[in-house]
C-alpha positions as CSV (number, residue, x, y, z in Angstrom):
1,X,19.8,6.5,-25.4
2,X,16.3,6.7,-26.1
3,X,14.2,7.5,-28.4
4,X,11.2,9.4,-27.7
5,X,9.8,8.6,-31.8
6,X,7.0,10.5,-33.4
7,X,3.4,8.4,-33.2
8,X,0.6,9.5,-35.3
9,X,-2.0,8.0,-33.3
10,X,-0.3,8.6,-29.8
11,X,0.0,12.6,-31.3
12,X,-4.2,12.2,-31.8
13,X,-4.6,11.7,-28.1
14,X,-1.9,14.4,-26.8
15,X,0.7,11.7,-26.2
16,X,3.5,12.0,-28.6
17,X,6.5,14.6,-29.4
18,X,5.9,15.9,-32.4
19,X,9.3,15.6,-33.7
20,X,11.1,12.6,-32.6
21,X,14.3,13.5,-30.2
22,X,16.3,12.1,-28.2
23,X,16.5,14.2,-25.2
24,X,13.9,13.6,-22.6
25,X,13.7,17.0,-21.6
26,X,12.6,18.0,-25.1
27,X,10.4,15.0,-25.6
28,X,8.6,15.6,-21.8
29,X,8.4,19.5,-22.2
30,X,4.7,19.6,-23.0
31,X,3.6,17.5,-19.8
32,X,3.3,18.9,-16.3
33,X,6.2,17.5,-13.9
34,X,4.6,14.2,-11.9
35,X,2.7,15.2,-8.6
36,X,1.7,12.6,-6.5
37,X,-1.9,12.5,-5.4
38,X,-2.5,13.2,-2.2
39,X,-4.5,9.8,-0.2
40,X,-7.5,9.8,1.5
41,X,-9.2,6.9,3.6
42,X,-12.6,7.4,2.9
43,X,-15.1,6.4,5.8
44,X,-15.0,2.6,4.2
45,X,-12.1,2.5,4.5
46,X,-11.3,3.0,7.7
47,X,-13.8,0.8,8.6
48,X,-12.4,-2.0,7.6
49,X,-9.1,-0.9,9.1
50,X,-11.0,-0.4,13.0
51,X,-12.7,-4.3,12.5
52,X,-9.0,-5.5,11.4
53,X,-7.3,-3.6,15.0
54,X,-10.4,-5.3,16.6
55,X,-9.5,-8.6,14.9
56,X,-5.8,-8.2,15.9
57,X,-6.5,-7.3,19.5
58,X,-8.8,-9.8,20.0
59,X,-6.4,-12.6,18.6
60,X,-3.5,-11.3,21.0
61,X,-5.9,-11.4,24.3
62,X,-6.7,-15.2,23.2
63,X,-3.5,-16.3,22.9
64,X,-2.4,-14.4,26.3
65,X,-5.2,-15.8,28.1
66,X,-3.8,-19.4,26.9
67,X,-0.7,-18.4,27.8
68,X,-1.9,-17.6,31.2
69,X,-3.3,-20.7,32.1
70,X,-0.8,-22.7,30.8
71,X,1.4,-20.8,33.7
72,X,-1.0,-21.5,36.2
73,X,-1.4,-25.3,34.8
74,X,2.4,-25.4,35.0
75,X,2.8,-23.8,38.1
76,X,-0.4,-25.5,40.4
77,X,-0.3,-28.8,38.5
78,X,2.6,-30.0,40.6
79,X,1.0,-28.6,43.7
80,X,-1.9,-30.3,43.7
81,X,-0.4,-33.8,43.3
């Protein structure tokens, strides 16, 4: 069972119960319910996402090109020998 004690220093900052309690609803009654704030990506964050996406796509193209060259070599090299 949790105990929500009265704390003078915390009380000065509005962060303590007036009287000690073991009931969570009483302890949190003075505070509004938790609501997560919406997350908005600013232009800087979107720019970073775009740069990362471009780097990933470039790496993918390099890999695909390397695989393509390897396939051509494997298929055509025996014919040249």
